C-alpha positions, -999 to 999 in steps of 0.1 A, spaced: -510 656 -139 -539 636 -153 -533 618 -185 -552 597 -210 -534 566 -198 -548 573 -163 -583 577 -179 -578 543 -196 -569 527 -162 -600 542 -146 -622 526 -172 -604 493 -167 -606 494 -129 -644 496 -125 -663 472 -102 -700 464 -98 -704 495 -77 -684 527 -83 -685 561 -67 -673 592 -86 -671 626 -70 -662 659 -86 -656 691 -66 -648 728 -72 -623 733 -43 -626 770 -37 -589 771 -31 -581 795 -60 -607 819 -47 -592 818 -12 -622 799 3 -611 763 9 -634 760 40 -665 762 17 -649 735 -4 -645 712 26 -682 717 35 -693 709 0 -670 679 -1 -687 666 31 -720 670 15 -709 652 -16 -697 623 5 -731 621 22 -748 623 -12 -726 594 -24 -733 574 7 -771 579 2 -768 566 -34 -748 536 -23 -775 528 3 -801 530 -26 -780 503 -43 -786 480 -13 -752 484 4 -752 482 42 -734 507 65 -702 487 68 -700 483 31 -706 520 25 -679 529 49 -654 511 27 -661 538 1 -665 569 23 -639 564 52 -609 572 30 -626 603 17 -636 615 52 -599 613 62 -591 638 34 -616 664 48 -594 675 76 -561 667 60 -546 703 59 -517 694 36 -541 679 11 -561 711 8 -531 733 7 -519 716 -26 -552 716 -44 -559 734 -77 -593 745 -90 -609 711 -87 -604 675 -78 -619 642 -87 -623 610 -67 -631 576 -79 -638 549 -54 -646 512 -53 -650 491 -21 -613 484 -21 -596 512 -40 -596 550 -42 -580 572 -69 -580 610 -66 -567 636 -89 -559 673 -85 -572 691 -115 -567 726 -131 -604 729 -141 -633 739 -120 -659 711 -118 -696 713 -110 -701 695 -77 -713 660 -85 -716 626 -69 -726 596 -91 -729 559 -82 -730 534 -111 -716 502 -124 -689 523 -141 -670 555 -132 -686 588 -143 -658 605 -164 -675 631 -186 -664 661 -165 -628 651 -172 -627 658 -209 -621 696 -205 -587 686 -189 -577 673 -224 -594 702 -242 -594 739 -231 -567 732 -205 -547 715 -232 -521 689 -224 -490 690 -245 -454 679 -245 -423 701 -250 -392 682 -262 -363 705 -252 -333 692 -270 -297 703 -275 -264 683 -279 -259 686 -242 -294 677 -228 -328 661 -236 -358 671 -215 -394 661 -220 -419 684 -203 -455 675 -198 -475 707 -197 -510 722 -194 -520 759 -194 -512 760 -156 -487 732 -149 -454 718 -160 -435 688 -149 -405 669 -163 -412 634 -175 -387 608 -163 -382 584 -192 -362 552 -191 -342 543 -222 -341 578 -236 -305 592 -241 -298 624 -222 -274 639 -247 -255 634 -279 -227 613 -264 -252 589 -247 -272 585 -279 -243 576 -301 -220 562 -274 -191 584 -287 -158 584 -268 -150 617 -284 -168 650 -279 -198 658 -300 -191 680 -331 -190 717 -324 -215 736 -345 -203 772 -346 -234 787 -363 -258 781 -391 -270 802 -420 -299 796 -443 -300 795 -481 -327 814 -499 -346 781 -501 -345 777 -463 -321 748 -460 -296 750 -431 -259 754 -439 -235 742 -412 -201 755 -403 -178 735 -381 -144 720 -376 -128 686 -380 -144 659 -399 -167 679 -422 -200 697 -422 -220 669 -438 -206 644 -413 -219 667 -385 -253 668 -400 -254 630 -404 -244 625 -368 -269 649 -355 -295 631 -376 -285 598 -360 -287 614 -326 -323 626 -333 -332 592 -347 -322 575 -314 -340 601 -293 -372 599 -315 -373 561 -315 -367 560 -278 -395 585 -271 -419 567 -294 -414 535 -274 -415 551 -240 -446 573 -245 -478 553 -240 -501 582 -251 -491 593 -286 -522 616 -290 -508 644 -269 -493 671 -292 -456 678 -289 -436 710 -294 -399 710 -302 -377 735 -284 -342 738 -300 -319 762 -317 -332 771 -352 -311 749 -374 -319 718 -354 -357 720 -361 -356 707 -397 -331 680 -389 -353 667 -360 -384 667 -382 -366 646 -409 -359 620 -382 -390 622 -361 -414 593 -355 -438 609 -330 -471 614 -349 -483 646 -331 -452 668 -335 -464 703 -343 -450 723 -372 -444 754 -351 -417 751 -324 -398 771 -298 -366 786 -313 -336 792 -291 -313 772 -268 -336 754 -243 -307 748 -219 -309 785 -210 -346 784 -202 -365 774 -171 -394 749 -173 -419 777 -167 -405 798 -195 -408 769 -220 -443 761 -207 -454 797 -213 -440 798 -248 -455 764 -255 -489 775 -244 -489 804 -269 -483 779 -296 -507 752 -285 -537 774 -276 -547 783 -312 -540 746 -322 -566 734 -296 -591 761 -305 -587 752 -342 -595 715 -335 -627 725 -316 -637 749 -343 -631 724 -371 -654 699 -353 -681 726 -352 -676 736 -388 -678 700 -399 -711 695 -380 -727 725 -397 -715 713 -431 -728 678 -426 -761 683 -407 -789 670 -428 -767 646 -447 -769 617 -422 -733 622 -411 -741 646 -383 -769 647 -357 -782 663 -325 -807 634 -318 -797 617 -286 -808 582 -298 -788 585 -330 -758 598 -310 -759 570 -284 -763 544 -311 -734 560 -330 -711 560 -300 -719 524 -292 -713 513 -328 -679 532 -331 -693 557 -356 -686 590 -338 -657 611 -350 -665 642 -328 -689 645 -299 -700 679 -288 -716 682 -253 -729 713 -235 -710 718 -203 -727 710 -169 -754 690 -187 -767 655 -179 -793 634 -197 -804 603 -177 -821 573 -192 -816 538 -205 -801 524 -237 -812 491 -252 -783 481 -276 -802 452 -292 -832 473 -300 -811 505 -305 -835 525 -284 -830 553 -259 -855 562 -232 -851 594 -211 -861 587 -175 -865 608 -143 -848 601 -110 -875 577 -99 -859 550 -120 -829 534 -103 -816 516 -134 -810 547 -155 -776 560 -165 -762 593 -177 -764 589 -215 -739 617 -223 -713 599 -201 -721 567 -219 -716 584 -253 -684 601 -241 -668 568 -229 -676 549 -261 -664 578 -283 -632 580 -263 -625 543 -263 -630 542 -301 -606 571 -308 -632 598 -313 -629 633 -299 -650 646 -271 -655 684 -267 -673 700 -238 -686 734 -249 -701 764 -233 -738 768 -240 -734 797 -265 -711 776 -286 -733 745 -289 -748 739 -324 -786 747 -327 -787 753 -289 -787 715 -284 -774 696 -253 -754 673 -276 -743 670 -312 -721 646 -331 -702 642 -364 -702 606 -377 -674 588 -394 -698 573 -419 
């Protein structure tokens, strides 16, 4: 499953010449053979672009030979989702199976072309589910279509591991709620308040361990637990993107796919809300100097870390050059070899500076423009 950390690594691993390929596989439509044919054509297109950069045939083969091996690799095609992306340098190749359908694209530049990846973080919505009980802790990494358990070192697997108790964890028989909503605990032994304190300690250990272990803290997290554990966990939580709404019930009794489906119903409106809030803010601020659909203003804003939200029409490219010193953009046709895709440039700089990038369908774009932005200042 593709993550923001992997995107960071792609941006770090670039060389002087980089080949990026995106393909709609045809697998989900039952037509992988057409996908293979289009993949071959994209490899040829990439090779032609490499030749234009001055590379000789042996050098080009370093890029394309590993890709050509994938064309007839049956097992590879049998595991593909709607799309896949390949990023190659002369000595490395990274490829990713993706749950989004890409427009077929091959691009050779001095950096990887990453703009088509942003819907993976958007409409397909990555999220975590923390399924926690006294007996087990599971962290699931989910999208709309996929779920996988995250193996985390240093995170306790249950109450006993967390507090290193030699005696069994306290047994909570049930909970009730006061009119104000606070949980009231009923148990045996050393007292109800002691139980609550120990569960709080357990959650503190889990939360701190997760915080240290998770590199990407921008992915929203949903808590799955029995009802009375939700407020206790929230009191002890350190993860910044824990959602208010959670999955209620004992997660030990649920399969990963069940939790994923319940989580998607929670996360979907959250993702749509983020996108709509960016659009609403654009309409509120346009004309004030804090929003724009002018490509030169947007590229300058991205380069100078000013963009809060970048809105791009899907399957759109704008090629040209950017002079950072003069702060000038020039749109150029394909007769110019030194041009770059300006929307990709703006996306990369926005992403690297903690802005949000949204790829929108044409009918959602503000003022029917190919690109729009909301500025921080």
